[in-house]
N, C-alpha and C positions, 0 to 999 in steps of 0.2 A: 444771312443765315436762313435756311429754309425751315419751315415748321416741323419737318421731320428730323432735323438735325438736333441731336441731344446736347444740351449744355452741360459741361462737366461740373461736378460739385465744386464749391469754392475751397473746400478742404479735402485733401486725400487722406481720409481717416485710416484706410488700410495701411498706407505708408507710415503714418504717424504711429499706429498701434504696433507695427513691426519694429520700429525704432525705439519706442518707449511704451511698454505694455501696461503701464498704470493708467487705466482709462479715466478714473476720477481726477487724477492730476492733469491729464490732457484736457478734460472738460474745463477745469479751473483755468488752465493756461489760455484756452480759447475764449472763455468768458471774459477774462481779464483783457485779452487783446481787443475784443469788441469794444470795451470801454476806452482803451488806450490808443487805438489806431488813429482816431481823428487828430490827436496831437502830432503823431508822426507825419500825417498828411499835411498838417499845417506847417511843419518844419520844411517839408519838401516845397510846398507852395511859396513860403517865405523866401527860400533860397532861390527859387526861380524869379520871383518878383524883385528881390533886393540884393541877392548875393552874387558871388562870383561862380565861375565854372566849377571851381574846387568845392564851393559850398553845395552846389547842385549834386556833384558826384558824391560827396560825403553823405548828404541826406538821403539820396537814392540808395546808396550802398547800405546805409543803416537799416532802412525799411526792407530792403532786399534780403538782408541777413535774417531779420525777424521772420519774414514770410517763408523762407526756405526751411527754417527750423520748425515752423508750425505746419509744414506740408501744404502751404497755400501756393500751389505751383503756378497757376495762371497769374496771380498777383505778383509772384516772384518774377515771372517773365516780363511783365510790364515794367517793373522797377529796374530790372536788368537792362532793358532797352533804353530806359531813361538815363541810367548811369553811363552806359556805353556811348550814347549820343549827346551827352551833356555839353560837350565842347562846341557842337555845331547845330543843335536842335533849335529851331525858332521858338521863341517864348510861347506863342500860341499853341504849338504842337506839344511843348513840354507840359503846359497846363492841361491840355487834352489828355495826356498820359496820367496826370494826377486825377482827373475826373474819371478815367477808366478804372484806375485803382479804387477810387471811392465807390464806384458802382460795384466792382467785384467784391470788395471787402464788405460792402453793405449787405451782401447776400449771406454772410456767415451766420448772423444771429438767427435768421429764419431756418437755415439749414440745420443749425444745432438744435433748434426746437423740434424739427422733424425727426432728428436722429437721437433724441434723448435716451431711448431704450438701449442704444449701443454702449452707453457710458455706465450702465448699472453693473 
């Protein structure tokens, strides 16, 4: 990525506000997600490390559903790719997807701090 290329925000707030106009509730949902997502990532990681293809599909599907409902589109795309490729993705690549998710989701808290005024 070049220095001039803009990185999309981790949450599409406009999309979220269009679908659910209660801004204070959206803020609470996102704040709760920031606390809870490490558990979801652990589930995905555990399924890759110790589970079956079905376990990987299920854990990727679960986090994918949460992400799309919270308008976290880039994270959703990563989880969708993991879910679709779960039958044949090498373990190393699957774990790299989890790390990409971790990095993307890790951006949310800072983004919410920057955007606090939109939730008032």
